[in-house]
N, C-alpha and C positions, 0 to 999 in steps of 0.2 A: 333769451340770452345764452342759455346753456347750449342750445342747438347751434347758434352762431359760433360759440367758442369751439365746439367740436369741429365745425367746418373749417375754421381758421387753423386749428392745430393739426387735424388729421388730413384734411384735403389740401389746404394751402401750405401746410407744413412749416408754419412759422409762429412765433409768439405774437401776442396781441396786446394792445393798449387801449385806452379810452377812445383814441381817434378812430378805431375800427367800429365803434358803436355810435358815432355821431349820426350816421344814417346807414342802415343796413336792411337786408331783406331776408326773411325766413318763410319758406313755403308760399311764396307769392305775395306775402304781406310785407309792407314797408314799415320800419320802426325808426324812431329817433330817441336818443338817450342823452341827457345832459351829463356834464362831467360829474356833478354832485351825485346824481342817481347811479352812475357807473361806480363811483367810489364806494357808495354804500353797499351796492350789490356785490362788488368784488371783495370787499372786506368780509362780508358774510360767507362767500364761497371759500375764502382763505381759511376762515375759522372752522368751517365744516370739513376742511381737508380735501376739497375737490380741486382747488386751484393753488398754485404756488408762484412765487416770483421767479421769472427767468433771469432777468438782469435789470439794472437801473442805469439810465443815462440822465437826461434832464427830466424824463418821465419814466414811469415803471412799465416794464413789459412782463406779461404773465404767460403761464402755460398750464395745461392740465397736470395734476400731480403725477409725478413719475415719468412724464414725457420731457426728455431733454433735447436741446437743440445744439449742444456743444458749446464751446466757449464763444461768446459774442463780443465783438468789438464795442467799446463804450463810445458810441458816436453821439455827440451832442446834437440835440434837435431843437428846432424853434417851436415855441408854443403860440406863434402868431398865426391866426386863422385867416389872415387876409393876404399876407405877402410871404413868399419863400425866396430866400437869396442863397442859392446853393454855394456860391463862391465864398460865403462867410462861414461855411461849415466844413469840418474835416473830411466828410465824405466826398466833397468836391475833388479832393486830390486823387481819389480813386477813380472817379468817373469822367473827369474833365476831358481826357483824351482817349476814352474807351471806344474801341471800334465796335459798332453795333450792327446786328442783323436787321432785317426789314422790320418796320413797324408792324405790330400784330395785335390781335385781341384774343382774350381767352376768358373762361368762366362767364360765358354770355347767358344772360337771363332775359327771357322773352315771355310775353303773356298775350292772350286774346280771349274773346268771349264767344261761346256758342250756346244758344238756347237749348235746353233739354239734354245737353251732352252728359251731364252727371248720370241721369237716368239711363241713357244709352249704354254707358260704360258698365253700370250695374248689371244690366241685362246681358251684355256681352260677356261679363265674368262668368255668368252661369252657363252660357252656351259654348264658350271658347276655353278649352282646357289649358291653352297657352297662357291664359290670364289668371290662372289660379294662384300664381305667385304674386299677384298684386297685394299690396299692403294697404290697409285702411287705418288712418289715424283714429284711435278710439275716442278722442276728444272732439275734434272738429270734423271728422268723417271724410277728410280729404283722401283721395285714392292715389297711391303711388304706383305707377306702372313699372314693370321690370326695366332695368337699365338696358338701353339699346346701344350697341357699339356699331357706329356707322362712320366710315371715312376716317378711322382712327380717332374718333370722338366718342366720348361717353355722354349719351343723351338721356337725361332724366325728365320724365313727364309726370306732372301732378295735376289731377283733375279735382278742382275744388267744388264744394257743394254749391257754390254760387254760380257754377257753370263757367267759371274762368279757368283757363288752362295755363299752367306755368311750365315753360320749357327751359331746362338748364343744360347748356352745352359745355361740358367739362373737357378742357383740353390744355391743362396747365403744362403738360410735358410736350405738347405739340401745338403751340399757338397757331391761330389762323392768320397768315400774312395778309396785310391790307394791300392786296394786288389782285389782278385778274385770277391768277391760279388759286389764291386763298379764298376769294369770294365764290369761285366755282365749287371748291371743296365744301364750303359752308352751305351753299344753297343746295348742292346735291344731297347733303345730309338732311336738310330741312324738307326737301321734296319727299324723302322716304318717311320722315316723321308725319308729314301731312297725309300721305297715302295710308299709313297705318292707322292714324286716328280716324280718317274717313271710313276705313274698313270697320272700325269699332262702331261708329255711328250707324253704318249700314246694318251690322249684325244686331244692334240693339234697338233699331228703329221700330216704333209701334205702327205698323201698317203704313198708311199715308198721312201721317201727322202733319197738320197744317203749320205747326210750329217748327217743323224740321228745317234746319239750316246747315249749309255746308261749312266745312272747315275753311276759314278765310285763307286767302293766299298768304304764304309765309312772309312775303315782302311787306304785308300790312300788319304783321305782328309787332307789338310795341317792345322796344328794347328798354327794360327797366334798369339794367345795370350791366356793365362789362368792365374788364380790366384791359386798358390800352397801354402799350409800351413796347419795349424791345429788349432782347437778350444780347449780352456781349457775344461777339463772334470768337472770343478767345477764352481759354480756360482760366479760372481764378483759383489761385493756390494759397491765398492768405487766410486769415482767421474768418470764421463764419460771422456774419453780421446781418442786422436788419435795422433800417432806419425809416421812420415814418414822419410825415409832416401833414398837418392840417392846413389847407390853403383856402378853404371856404367852408360855409356851413355844412355842405354835403359833398365835399371832395377831399380826397387825401392822395398823397404821393408816397410811394414806397420805393426804396432802393435796398435790395437784399441779395445775399448769395443763395443760389438755389442748386441743390444737387439733382442732376438730371438722371434719366433712366440708365445712362451709360456710366453712372457713378461719378462723372466729372462735375465739377462745380463751376457755375457761371454766375455773373452778376446780372440781375434783372432790374430794369427800371419800369415802373408801371404807375398808372394813374387810375384809381377807381372812379368810374364815371356813371352818371345816371341820366342817359340821354332822354328817356321818356318820350321818344318819337318813334315812328315806324322804322323797321329795319332798312327799308329802301333809303330813307333820308339819312339815317345814321351812317350807313356805309358810304353814301355819296359825300357826306361831310368829311369822312376820314380819307377817302380817295383824293379829294381836292387838296388836302393838306399833306399828302403822303410824301411829297418831295422834300419836306423839311425834316431835319434831324430831330429825333425825339427830344422833347423838352417837357418841363414840369407844367407849363401853362400854354395857353393859346391866345 
C-alpha cells in the first residue's frame, strides 16, 4: 500500500482516495482492497504521521505528510460504482465544452514470461558493469534494471524471481497518442527494450541450455494496466482540483488539473483500465474507437 501511495503522490502528483486501491498493481503483482480495509490502514498511517488529509468532498483525499497539492476545489463525487453521470456533477461545467487533444495512453504496464530469465540476468549482472546499478528487492528478490529513457519515455523493467517481466512505460508528461505516429513511437521504444533484454539473456545464457527461450514479440506482451484519456488543448487557470469516480469493480475515472513541464496547467481526463490482453489487441481496440470524443465509458 505504501509503495502505491508513493507512486500516486510522487509519480502521478495527485492526492489519493480509497478508489485508487480498489484494484492496483505493485511490482507486477495485482492487489484489491475493500473500502473497510483501506479505511483501517489509512487510519493507522494517519496516526503514525505518514499520511495526512489533503481535502474532503463526498469522500476524503489523502497525501503523504508534508506534500501539498495547493488549494483543491471541493468537487462532489458519486460513490456509485456502477453508473457515473457527469452531467449531475459540478465538474461537468468545467469539462462539457472542453477542447481536447488526441486520445492517448500513459503509464502503461505490460508483462510477459521467459523461462530461466531471472538466472540469466543474475549472471549478466556479474559480467556487465552497466548492470551494476541494478537494485534487488531484499524481500522478494525482484531485480530492478536501471531506468531506460527511450523516445522521450521512461521505461522501467523489473525481472521477478518467477521469470515474469514487468515493463512500465512512464510518459505522464508526454502521453502516447492513439494514432499511427503514437503507436510507432511506442513500438520503437519496445523494440529497443526487447533487444536489450535479449542481449541480457545472451550474456547470461548457460551454454546451449535446452530451456533457453527468446524474449517474446512485444506485441504479445500482456497489458495489465494503462491510463487512457485526453488532455485539454487549452491552458487551465482556475483552482487546482482532482475528482475521482468508481464506475465498476476495477475501473475508475479521474478528472484533474495537471501541471505540465512548461509549468502550465491543463485539465486531464483519464480512465484507469486493466485490459489484460495482448498489446496488439489492446491497441487495435483503441484505434477502432479513436474517432469518438473521449468519454467516461464505452
